C-alpha positions as CSV (number, residue, x, y, z in Angstrom):
1,M,101.5,128.9,-7.5
2,F,104.5,129.2,-9.6
3,S,107.1,126.4,-9.5
4,Y,109.4,128.4,-11.7
5,I,109.8,131.6,-13.7
6,M,111.3,131.9,-17.1
7,L,112.6,135.5,-17.9
8,G,113.5,136.3,-21.8
9,T,116.6,138.3,-22.6
10,N,118.4,139.5,-25.6
11,D,121.7,139.2,-23.6
12,P,122.1,136.0,-21.6
13,Q,125.6,136.8,-20.6
14,A,124.7,140.2,-18.8
15,S,121.6,138.4,-17.5
16,Y,123.9,135.7,-15.8
17,K,126.3,138.2,-14.3
18,F,123.0,140.2,-12.9
19,Y,121.1,137.1,-11.4
20,A,124.0,134.8,-10.5
21,P,125.0,137.0,-7.4
22,L,121.4,137.6,-6.4
23,M,120.4,133.8,-6.5
24,R,123.5,133.0,-4.6
25,V,122.4,135.2,-1.6
26,L,118.8,133.9,-1.8
27,G,120.2,130.2,-1.6
28,H,119.4,128.7,-5.0
29,P,122.1,126.9,-6.6
30,L,123.2,127.2,-10.1
31,D,121.4,124.2,-11.8
32,G,122.6,124.5,-15.5
33,R,124.2,127.1,-17.7
34,S,124.8,127.3,-21.6
35,E,125.2,130.2,-24.2
36,K,121.3,130.3,-24.5
37,G,120.9,131.0,-20.6
38,A,121.1,129.8,-17.1
39,A,118.8,128.1,-14.5
40,W,119.1,128.3,-10.5
41,G,117.0,126.3,-8.2
42,T,115.8,122.8,-7.7
43,F,114.3,120.8,-10.8
44,K,113.6,117.2,-9.5
45,D,110.5,115.2,-9.6
46,N,107.3,117.3,-8.6
47,H,109.5,119.5,-6.5
48,T,110.4,122.1,-8.7
49,T,111.4,125.5,-7.6
50,G,113.6,128.0,-9.7
51,L,114.2,130.8,-12.0
52,C,115.4,130.4,-15.8
53,V,116.7,133.2,-17.8
54,G,117.4,132.6,-21.4
55,R,117.4,134.0,-25.0
56,S,114.1,135.1,-26.1
57,E,112.9,132.9,-29.2
58,E,110.3,135.6,-30.0
59,R,112.8,138.5,-31.3
60,R,110.1,141.1,-32.0
61,V,108.9,141.3,-28.2
62,G,112.3,143.3,-27.5
63,K,111.7,145.6,-30.6
64,E,108.1,146.3,-29.7
65,C,109.0,147.4,-26.1
66,R,111.7,149.7,-27.3
67,S,109.3,151.5,-30.0
């Protein structure tokens, strides 16, 4: 069982533009947003469901995928 999913990105702004309309249609409210990423869903007590999109801390992952 997953309670939330974290997706890493090198471009948080582009990811937000892609996922915001999708999550709105699916009925998941925006929980928070910063220059590092965004989160949609419900994050309260033990009732956590959501999607988080944020800057990948491990920069080499993106480079390895392109090589």
